[in-house]
Residue, then its C-alpha position, 0 to 999 in steps of 0.5 A: m491493557t491494549t493488545r497489540s496485534v500484527i495485521l499482514i495483508a496483500s492490500i492494506m488497511i484503514g479503520l472507523a467505529g460505527v460505518d455501514a458498509q451495506t449502504a453504498k457500493r463498494p468499487r473493486i479493489v483488485g491488488l495491493s499496488h506498492a508499499a513505499f519506505f523511507v530510507h537513510d541510505v538510499d545507495k544502500a537500499r538500491a543495493f539490496y533490491k536491485g544488487f541483491l535481489g536483482y529488480e529493476e529500477p524503472f524511473s525516479l523522482n527528484k525533489p525540486d532541488g534536484t536531489l533524489d525523492l524517489a526511487y521506483i523498484k519494479i516487482s511485476d507490472r502491476q507491483s513496486i516497492e517505493l523509496f523515499t528518502e528519509r524525511g527526518q532523523g528518527t522518520g518511521r519507516l513505512y511510508q504508505v501502502a497502496f491499493e490497486v483500485d479500477d475506479a479511484e474517484a468512485m473509491r473516494a466517493y464511497l470512503a467518503s459516504q462511510g465517513v472516512k476522511t478523505s480529499e475532495k477530489v482524486n488527483k493525478g500522480r508524478i508518473g500519471n496515475l489517478n490517486f488518494s490517500v487516507k489514514d489508516p487507525d493507527g495513522h499510516t498512509v493508506e493510498f488508492v491507485q488508478y492505473l491509467p494507460e498514459g501513465w508510467t507504470l501501464k507504458d513500461a509493461g514488460k520492461h524492466l523485469p528480471a530474466d529468472p526473478l525472485s518472486i513476481h508478487l508483492k505477496h503483502v505487507g505487515f504492520a502492527v495495529d493498536s485495536l484489532e477490531r477497529s481495523l478489522r471493521f475497515y479492512r473486512d467490513l467496509l473494504g471487503c478484505t477476508e480473514t485467511w487466517r490467523g496465529n501466533a508464535p507457541g505459548q503467546m497471545l495472537q500476533w497476526v491476522n492474514l487479510k487478503v483483497p477482495d478482487g485480485 
């Protein structure tokens, strides 16, 4: 029987067996950039994050047909929650989790050198930052983002922040994994994240493992 565990991370994860993290230098991972979710009702999601929690939406992006594609909910100058319109009935709610790195191309090359399937190059996204994505062992999309001075994120620094925020940090993202060993091999051994604690509900087997980013 496969034990199903939960990893909570102040970054994100991906897994691959048999890699040697010592053969190449890992670029810096400085924090959690964003968590992105598919939402069924954008108006209700906006009402929750903006009206109830008090955060602001500095910008949004539309699809080619002019309908909303995603809305950015700003948590801090370097962290956000992205709300994507639902892609279809039954769409999984977690779309992606993103790390902030200081050199996206170096990270792409590093992961490729360790056998992780990546794109052939880093692209500039619609809001002007460099990014690329990989898949984790359970198929979640993991994005690595490098903020550029001309990108919308840094150009909005100091703006669209509540006077009395509920929190100034997106502390962690949590999700279920099928193989804890495989996930730790990537996040701990390859990406350099460190375990801070693990635990379970009383009388139950291991349920979660917390990891923190190495350079944030």
